[in-house]
Structures are given as C-alpha cells and as structure tokens.
TIVO-2410 file (N, C-alpha, C; in nm, 3 decimals):
# residues 124
REC num residu      c1      c2      c3 atome chaine
REC   1      X   0.060  -0.107   0.006     N      A
REC   1      X  -0.010   0.000  -0.035    CA      A
REC   1      X   0.064   0.117   0.006     C      A
REC   2      X   0.063   0.217  -0.101     N      A
REC   2      X   0.113   0.310  -0.121    CA      A
REC   2      X   0.057   0.480  -0.009     C      A
REC   3      X   0.137   0.473   0.069     N      A
REC   3      X   0.085   0.597   0.190    CA      A
REC   3      X   0.219   0.708   0.214     C      A
REC   4      X   0.128   0.842   0.280     N      A
REC   4      X   0.209   0.912   0.214    CA      A
REC   4      X   0.145   0.977   0.400     C      A
REC   5      X   0.168   0.994   0.496     N      A
REC   5      X   0.116   1.045   0.614    CA      A
REC   5      X   0.206   1.181   0.654     C      A
REC   6      X   0.123   1.277   0.673     N      A
REC   6      X   0.187   1.409   0.689    CA      A
REC   6      X   0.139   1.473   0.845     C      A
REC   7      X   0.213   1.530   0.922     N      A
REC   7      X   0.209   1.576   0.992    CA      A
REC   7      X   0.238   1.679   1.084     C      A
REC   8      X   0.209   1.753   1.213     N      A
REC   8      X   0.321   1.878   1.200    CA      A
REC   8      X   0.201   2.017   1.235     C      A
REC   9      X   0.109   2.021   1.168     N      A
REC   9      X  -0.013   2.120   1.108    CA      A
REC   9      X  -0.044   2.134   1.316     C      A
REC  10      X  -0.116   2.240   1.257     N      A
REC  10      X  -0.141   2.308   1.420    CA      A
REC  10      X  -0.213   2.493   1.402     C      A
REC  11      X  -0.225   2.531   1.519     N      A
REC  11      X  -0.287   2.619   1.588    CA      A
REC  11      X  -0.150   2.709   1.609     C      A
REC  12      X  -0.078   2.824   1.509     N      A
REC  12      X  -0.016   2.931   1.581    CA      A
REC  12      X  -0.070   3.038   1.559     C      A
REC  13      X   0.042   3.130   1.665     N      A
REC  13      X   0.006   3.244   1.607    CA      A
REC  13      X   0.087   3.328   1.499     C      A
REC  14      X   0.007   3.447   1.436     N      A
REC  14      X   0.119   3.519   1.369    CA      A
REC  14      X   0.228   3.524   1.416     C      A
REC  15      X   0.339   3.516   1.287     N      A
REC  15      X   0.554   3.520   1.332    CA      A
REC  15      X   0.554   3.420   1.434     C      A
REC  16      X   0.559   3.297   1.381     N      A
REC  16      X   0.557   3.173   1.478    CA      A
REC  16      X   0.648   3.069   1.355     C      A
REC  17      X   0.661   2.922   1.448     N      A
REC  17      X   0.701   2.845   1.289    CA      A
REC  17      X   0.604   2.690   1.303     C      A
REC  18      X   0.638   2.595   1.230     N      A
REC  18      X   0.533   2.558   1.243    CA      A
REC  18      X   0.672   2.426   1.155     C      A
REC  19      X   0.724   2.289   1.186     N      A
REC  19      X   0.774   2.183   1.069    CA      A
REC  19      X   0.692   2.105   1.056     C      A
REC  20      X   0.606   2.070   0.923     N      A
REC  20      X   0.556   1.953   0.858    CA      A
REC  20      X   0.672   1.874   0.876     C      A
REC  21      X   0.608   1.737   0.882     N      A
REC  21      X   0.670   1.595   0.825    CA      A
REC  21      X   0.592   1.523   0.743     C      A
REC  22      X   0.659   1.469   0.631     N      A
REC  22      X   0.562   1.375   0.569    CA      A
REC  22      X   0.662   1.199   0.536     C      A
REC  23      X   0.560   1.109   0.555     N      A
REC  23      X   0.635   1.000   0.602    CA      A
REC  23      X   0.584   0.908   0.500     C      A
REC  24      X   0.668   0.857   0.450     N      A
REC  24      X   0.574   0.764   0.276    CA      A
REC  24      X   0.652   0.637   0.323     C      A
REC  25      X   0.576   0.548   0.298     N      A
REC  25      X   0.624   0.416   0.263    CA      A
REC  25      X   0.751   0.413   0.168     C      A
REC  26      X   0.850   0.262   0.200     N      A
REC  26      X   0.967   0.288   0.063    CA      A
REC  26      X   0.948   0.298  -0.077     C      A
REC  27      X   0.791   0.259  -0.108     N      A
REC  27      X   0.793   0.195  -0.225    CA      A
REC  27      X   0.745   0.356  -0.295     C      A
REC  28      X   0.672   0.447  -0.248     N      A
REC  28      X   0.638   0.611  -0.197    CA      A
REC  28      X   0.808   0.727  -0.294     C      A
REC  29      X   0.831   0.673  -0.202     N      A
REC  29      X   0.929   0.751  -0.137    CA      A
REC  29      X   1.054   0.737  -0.287     C      A
REC  30      X   1.109   0.548  -0.258     N      A
REC  30      X   1.211   0.548  -0.355    CA      A
REC  30      X   1.226   0.606  -0.451     C      A
REC  31      X   1.352   0.728  -0.543     N      A
REC  31      X   1.340   0.770  -0.681    CA      A
REC  31      X   1.276   0.856  -0.679     C      A
REC  32      X   1.152   0.904  -0.586     N      A
REC  32      X   1.123   1.014  -0.672    CA      A
REC  32      X   1.147   1.173  -0.581     C      A
REC  33      X   1.066   1.271  -0.651     N      A
REC  33      X   1.113   1.377  -0.606    CA      A
REC  33      X   0.951   1.418  -0.520     C      A
REC  34      X   0.939   1.499  -0.444     N      A
REC  34      X   0.846   1.501  -0.342    CA      A
REC  34      X   0.793   1.671  -0.340     C      A
REC  35      X   0.674   1.715  -0.299     N      A
REC  35      X   0.671   1.822  -0.272    CA      A
REC  35      X   0.531   1.864  -0.231     C      A
REC  36      X   0.509   1.975  -0.210     N      A
REC  36      X   0.421   2.007  -0.057    CA      A
REC  36      X   0.348   2.161  -0.128     C      A
REC  37      X   0.216   2.118  -0.083     N      A
REC  37      X   0.111   2.240  -0.182    CA      A
REC  37      X   0.010   2.271  -0.042     C      A
REC  38      X  -0.077   2.367  -0.103     N      A
REC  38      X  -0.117   2.389   0.017    CA      A
REC  38      X  -0.269   2.394  -0.043     C      A
REC  39      X  -0.373   2.426   0.042     N      A
REC  39      X  -0.588   2.419   0.001    CA      A
REC  39      X  -0.623   2.556   0.101     C      A
REC  40      X  -0.644   2.690   0.113     N      A
REC  40      X  -0.711   2.770   0.174    CA      A
REC  40      X  -0.841   2.766   0.139     C      A
REC  41      X  -0.969   2.739   0.223     N      A
REC  41      X  -1.129   2.766   0.201    CA      A
REC  41      X  -1.129   2.807   0.069     C      A
REC  42      X  -1.192   2.795  -0.025     N      A
REC  42      X  -1.259   2.796  -0.110    CA      A
REC  42      X  -1.145   2.876  -0.253     C      A
REC  43      X  -1.015   2.806  -0.204     N      A
REC  43      X  -0.903   2.836  -0.329    CA      A
REC  43      X  -0.912   2.688  -0.379     C      A
REC  44      X  -0.871   2.712  -0.515     N      A
REC  44      X  -0.769   2.613  -0.554    CA      A
REC  44      X  -0.617   2.539  -0.518     C      A
REC  45      X  -0.512   2.432  -0.516     N      A
REC  45      X  -0.473   2.362  -0.426    CA      A
REC  45      X  -0.341   2.428  -0.487     C      A
REC  46      X  -0.267   2.518  -0.468     N      A
REC  46      X  -0.136   2.550  -0.492    CA      A
REC  46      X  -0.038   2.515  -0.489     C      A
REC  47      X   0.073   2.555  -0.513     N      A
REC  47      X   0.227   2.507  -0.524    CA      A
REC  47      X   0.333   2.548  -0.379     C      A
REC  48      X   0.358   2.505  -0.317     N      A
REC  48      X   0.407   2.530  -0.220    CA      A
REC  48      X   0.570   2.489  -0.217     C      A
REC  49      X   0.622   2.421  -0.232     N      A
REC  49      X   0.785   2.385  -0.264    CA      A
REC  49      X   0.794   2.293  -0.300     C      A
REC  50      X   0.892   2.227  -0.371     N      A
REC  50      X   0.939   2.058  -0.429    CA      A
REC  50      X   1.122   2.026  -0.398     C      A
REC  51      X   1.124   1.914  -0.374     N      A
REC  51      X   1.216   1.890  -0.386    CA      A
REC  51      X   1.298   1.744  -0.473     C      A
REC  52      X   1.409   1.712  -0.594     N      A
REC  52      X   1.428   1.670  -0.604    CA      A
REC  52      X   1.474   1.515  -0.519     C      A
REC  53      X   1.527   1.348  -0.560     N      A
REC  53      X   1.470   1.258  -0.539    CA      A
REC  53      X   1.580   1.301  -0.401     C      A
REC  54      X   1.745   1.355  -0.486     N      A
REC  54      X   1.881   1.309  -0.417    CA      A
REC  54      X   1.879   1.526  -0.311     C      A
REC  55      X   1.767   1.559  -0.302     N      A
REC  55      X   1.754   1.642  -0.249    CA      A
REC  55      X   1.872   1.744  -0.276     C      A
REC  56      X   1.944   1.753  -0.388     N      A
REC  56      X   2.011   1.905  -0.398    CA      A
REC  56      X   1.946   2.033  -0.465     C      A
REC  57      X   1.833   1.968  -0.510     N      A
REC  57      X   1.797   2.087  -0.618    CA      A
REC  57      X   1.617   2.106  -0.467     C      A
REC  58      X   1.574   2.257  -0.484     N      A
REC  58      X   1.465   2.278  -0.426    CA      A
REC  58      X   1.423   2.406  -0.466     C      A
REC  59      X   1.292   2.383  -0.471     N      A
REC  59      X   1.212   2.491  -0.544    CA      A
REC  59      X   1.104   2.512  -0.514     C      A
REC  60      X   1.061   2.696  -0.452     N      A
REC  60      X   1.001   2.736  -0.390    CA      A
REC  60      X   0.886   2.821  -0.464     C      A
REC  61      X   0.760   2.830  -0.408     N      A
REC  61      X   0.671   2.947  -0.461    CA      A
REC  61      X   0.731   3.049  -0.445     C      A
REC  62      X   0.678   3.184  -0.481     N      A
REC  62      X   0.797   3.326  -0.486    CA      A
REC  62      X   0.715   3.333  -0.360     C      A
REC  63      X   0.585   3.317  -0.246     N      A
REC  63      X   0.547   3.431  -0.170    CA      A
REC  63      X   0.636   3.336  -0.055     C      A
REC  64      X   0.636   3.237  -0.069     N      A
REC  64      X   0.720   3.157   0.063    CA      A
REC  64      X   0.922   3.132   0.080     C      A
REC  65      X   0.908   3.180  -0.025     N      A
REC  65      X   1.091   3.193  -0.043    CA      A
REC  65      X   1.144   3.280   0.056     C      A
REC  66      X   1.211   3.221   0.107     N      A
REC  66      X   1.300   3.323   0.278    CA      A
REC  66      X   1.272   3.270   0.381     C      A
REC  67      X   1.096   3.197   0.395     N      A
REC  67      X   1.026   3.148   0.493    CA      A
REC  67      X   1.030   2.981   0.519     C      A
REC  68      X   1.005   2.937   0.404     N      A
REC  68      X   0.973   2.794   0.445    CA      A
REC  68      X   1.080   2.718   0.361     C      A
REC  69      X   1.124   2.625   0.405     N      A
REC  69      X   1.268   2.500   0.401    CA      A
REC  69      X   1.252   2.416   0.361     C      A
REC  70      X   1.216   2.330   0.207     N      A
REC  70      X   1.214   2.211   0.208    CA      A
REC  70      X   1.292   2.127   0.279     C      A
REC  71      X   1.285   1.950   0.296     N      A
REC  71      X   1.419   1.928   0.304    CA      A
REC  71      X   1.337   1.799   0.308     C      A
REC  72      X   1.478   1.670   0.301     N      A
REC  72      X   1.415   1.529   0.287    CA      A
REC  72      X   1.544   1.432   0.350     C      A
REC  73      X   1.464   1.335   0.460     N      A
REC  73      X   1.586   1.247   0.499    CA      A
REC  73      X   1.575   1.073   0.431     C      A
REC  74      X   1.569   1.046   0.309     N      A
REC  74      X   1.581   0.920   0.212    CA      A
REC  74      X   1.601   0.850   0.345     C      A
REC  75      X   1.698   0.761   0.420     N      A
REC  75      X   1.661   0.718   0.519    CA      A
REC  75      X   1.575   0.684   0.583     C      A
REC  76      X   1.487   0.715   0.637     N      A
REC  76      X   1.408   0.825   0.749    CA      A
REC  76      X   1.258   0.818   0.614     C      A
REC  77      X   1.286   0.787   0.497     N      A
REC  77      X   1.165   0.767   0.397    CA      A
REC  77      X   1.034   0.891   0.431     C      A
REC  78      X   1.150   1.002   0.532     N      A
REC  78      X   1.034   1.161   0.538    CA      A
REC  78      X   1.071   1.250   0.454     C      A
REC  79      X   0.973   1.348   0.485     N      A
REC  79      X   1.029   1.475   0.398    CA      A
REC  79      X   0.932   1.591   0.504     C      A
REC  80      X   1.030   1.716   0.466     N      A
REC  80      X   0.998   1.809   0.576    CA      A
REC  80      X   0.968   1.919   0.504     C      A
REC  81      X   0.900   2.004   0.567     N      A
REC  81      X   0.898   2.139   0.511    CA      A
REC  81      X   0.835   2.258   0.683     C      A
REC  82      X   0.940   2.319   0.692     N      A
REC  82      X   0.971   2.392   0.785    CA      A
REC  82      X   0.944   2.540   0.780     C      A
REC  83      X   0.803   2.642   0.796     N      A
REC  83      X   0.750   2.728   0.731    CA      A
REC  83      X   0.759   2.807   0.949     C      A
REC  84      X   0.847   2.913   0.871     N      A
REC  84      X   0.878   3.028   0.961    CA      A
REC  84      X   0.819   3.167   0.920     C      A
REC  85      X   0.795   3.254   1.029     N      A
REC  85      X   0.746   3.423   0.988    CA      A
REC  85      X   0.593   3.408   0.937     C      A
REC  86      X   0.523   3.299   1.015     N      A
REC  86      X   0.384   3.264   0.947    CA      A
REC  86      X   0.288   3.359   0.957     C      A
REC  87      X   0.197   3.406   0.908     N      A
REC  87      X   0.109   3.496   0.870    CA      A
REC  87      X  -0.031   3.440   0.835     C      A
REC  88      X  -0.139   3.500   0.890     N      A
REC  88      X  -0.288   3.479   0.889    CA      A
REC  88      X  -0.315   3.404   0.758     C      A
REC  89      X  -0.243   3.459   0.667     N      A
REC  89      X  -0.313   3.404   0.519    CA      A
REC  89      X  -0.237   3.231   0.430     C      A
REC  90      X  -0.179   3.220   0.565     N      A
REC  90      X  -0.076   3.140   0.535    CA      A
REC  90      X  -0.189   2.967   0.586     C      A
REC  91      X  -0.276   3.015   0.632     N      A
REC  91      X  -0.377   2.940   0.719    CA      A
REC  91      X  -0.447   2.842   0.557     C      A
REC  92      X  -0.406   2.678   0.606     N      A
REC  92      X  -0.435   2.629   0.445    CA      A
REC  92      X  -0.418   2.493   0.518     C      A
REC  93      X  -0.478   2.373   0.433     N      A
REC  93      X  -0.467   2.219   0.430    CA      A
REC  93      X  -0.353   2.236   0.360     C      A
REC  94      X  -0.244   2.123   0.430     N      A
REC  94      X  -0.071   2.180   0.394    CA      A
REC  94      X  -0.095   1.996   0.318     C      A
REC  95      X  -0.041   1.997   0.204     N      A
REC  95      X  -0.060   1.845   0.151    CA      A
REC  95      X   0.090   1.840   0.107     C      A
REC  96      X   0.131   1.660   0.134     N      A
REC  96      X   0.266   1.632   0.082    CA      A
REC  96      X   0.235   1.577  -0.047     C      A
REC  97      X   0.297   1.564  -0.129     N      A
REC  97      X   0.279   1.516  -0.261    CA      A
REC  97      X   0.402   1.417  -0.326     C      A
REC  98      X   0.382   1.289  -0.408     N      A
REC  98      X   0.528   1.248  -0.402    CA      A
REC  98      X   0.482   1.180  -0.620     C      A
REC  99      X   0.592   1.203  -0.601     N      A
REC  99      X   0.583   1.134  -0.782    CA      A
REC  99      X   0.722   1.070  -0.794     C      A
REC 100      X   0.684   0.980  -0.962     N      A
REC 100      X   0.799   0.852  -0.979    CA      A
REC 100      X   0.904   0.885  -1.038     C      A
REC 101      X   0.857   1.015  -1.115     N      A
REC 101      X   0.997   1.099  -1.153    CA      A
REC 101      X   1.125   1.181  -1.081     C      A
REC 102      X   1.193   1.118  -1.100     N      A
REC 102      X   1.379   1.220  -0.995    CA      A
REC 102      X   1.277   1.425  -1.002     C      A
REC 103      X   1.280   1.433  -1.142     N      A
REC 103      X   1.259   1.589  -1.086    CA      A
REC 103      X   1.101   1.628  -1.024     C      A
REC 104      X   1.104   1.742  -0.995     N      A
REC 104      X   1.004   1.796  -0.986    CA      A
REC 104      X   0.962   1.873  -1.069     C      A
REC 105      X   0.788   1.908  -1.003     N      A
REC 105      X   0.707   2.043  -1.106    CA      A
REC 105      X   0.588   2.093  -1.023     C      A
REC 106      X   0.549   2.167  -1.067     N      A
REC 106      X   0.468   2.249  -0.946    CA      A
REC 106      X   0.350   2.300  -1.052     C      A
REC 107      X   0.307   2.147  -1.065     N      A
REC 107      X   0.138   2.073  -1.128    CA      A
REC 107      X   0.110   2.019  -1.069     C      A
REC 108      X  -0.029   2.015  -1.010     N      A
REC 108      X  -0.083   1.849  -0.904    CA      A
REC 108      X  -0.162   1.743  -0.976     C      A
REC 109      X  -0.149   1.801  -1.126     N      A
REC 109      X  -0.154   1.698  -1.233    CA      A
REC 109      X  -0.025   1.614  -1.231     C      A
REC 110      X   0.102   1.611  -1.202     N      A
REC 110      X   0.188   1.562  -1.202    CA      A
REC 110      X   0.256   1.499  -1.084     C      A
REC 111      X   0.183   1.485  -1.019     N      A
REC 111      X   0.248   1.378  -0.871    CA      A
REC 111      X   0.137   1.265  -0.859     C      A
REC 112      X   0.246   1.183  -0.830     N      A
REC 112      X   0.146   1.036  -0.812    CA      A
REC 112      X   0.039   1.031  -0.684     C      A
REC 113      X   0.109   1.061  -0.571     N      A
REC 113      X   0.057   1.018  -0.452    CA      A
REC 113      X   0.017   1.160  -0.376     C      A
REC 114      X  -0.027   1.176  -0.289     N      A
REC 114      X  -0.076   1.229  -0.223    CA      A
REC 114      X  -0.104   1.219  -0.042     C      A
REC 115      X  -0.107   1.239   0.015     N      A
REC 115      X  -0.104   1.266   0.190    CA      A
REC 115      X  -0.267   1.294   0.216     C      A
REC 116      X  -0.281   1.338   0.320     N      A
REC 116      X  -0.481   1.392   0.336    CA      A
REC 116      X  -0.448   1.477   0.387     C      A
REC 117      X  -0.395   1.575   0.374     N      A
REC 117      X  -0.311   1.679   0.464    CA      A
REC 117      X  -0.328   1.713   0.605     C      A
REC 118      X  -0.218   1.755   0.646     N      A
REC 118      X  -0.262   1.879   0.782    CA      A
REC 118      X  -0.288   2.021   0.787     C      A
REC 119      X  -0.336   2.062   0.828     N      A
REC 119      X  -0.398   2.196   0.897    CA      A
REC 119      X  -0.336   2.261   0.945     C      A
REC 120      X  -0.295   2.391   0.903     N      A
REC 120      X  -0.219   2.496   0.972    CA      A
REC 120      X  -0.279   2.595   1.005     C      A
REC 121      X  -0.306   2.619   1.133     N      A
REC 121      X  -0.368   2.742   1.154    CA      A
REC 121      X  -0.312   2.892   1.244     C      A
REC 122      X  -0.308   3.001   1.192     N      A
REC 122      X  -0.242   3.084   1.201    CA      A
REC 122      X  -0.315   3.231   1.246     C      A
REC 123      X  -0.334   3.276   1.375     N      A
REC 123      X  -0.416   3.313   1.433    CA      A
REC 123      X  -0.328   3.465   1.397     C      A
REC 124      X  -0.383   3.617   1.450     N      A
REC 124      X  -0.365   3.689   1.385    CA      A
REC 124      X  -0.341   3.814   1.509     C      A
***
C-alpha cells in the first residue's frame, strides 16, 4: 500500500513556526521527487515547494521564499517543510505529494501520490 502521512500542523500565532513532516512508504519515496502544496478555504490547491530525490535541488513559490525550507531524509523516508514567520494568509491544509520522476514539478497533476493533509491555522 502506497501511503503518505503528514503531521506537524496546528494552531500557531502570527510570526510563529511549524515543522511539517511527511512519512512515506519506501515504495512511494524511492527515486522520486517530493512536493508540498496547500489549499486554503475556497481556493485551489497551490504549489508551495518541491525537492528532487537526492535533495540537491529545491524550488519554492515566490510567496514563501525565504520563510519556508523543504528537506528530506531518504534513510527515514520522510520529507519536511519548515515554515517560519507565519501569517494568517498561510492558513490552509498542507499536503505532501510524491511523484515517480526524479524531477520536481509545480503542477498538481504531475504527482502520483498524495497525503491526507495537515491543517495549519495562523491566528493574528
């Protein structure tokens, strides 16, 4: 069974930080790029960040550059998203996704596996 399980979301005050984790089955993780997306109420799911399988190349949406950091630990089959300086506009369900390709992509349709999401709520 291919699975991605996110954790680490919660309620945080503006200016705070969270570290999201995405635990994957070995089959999901092996050789493929990982991505983080988010979906706010009433909005479409949008790209946040992505990382190649070897962790060498990372990509970020312009709105999160300098505040969010993506990483992965292949030995633990886990990807992470460190999110700092949170604002209420960052409130959303955050999803991790995996694709079979080594290369990243910003398009949701290019990802093969998805987690159930973790809620991040930022209070002002």
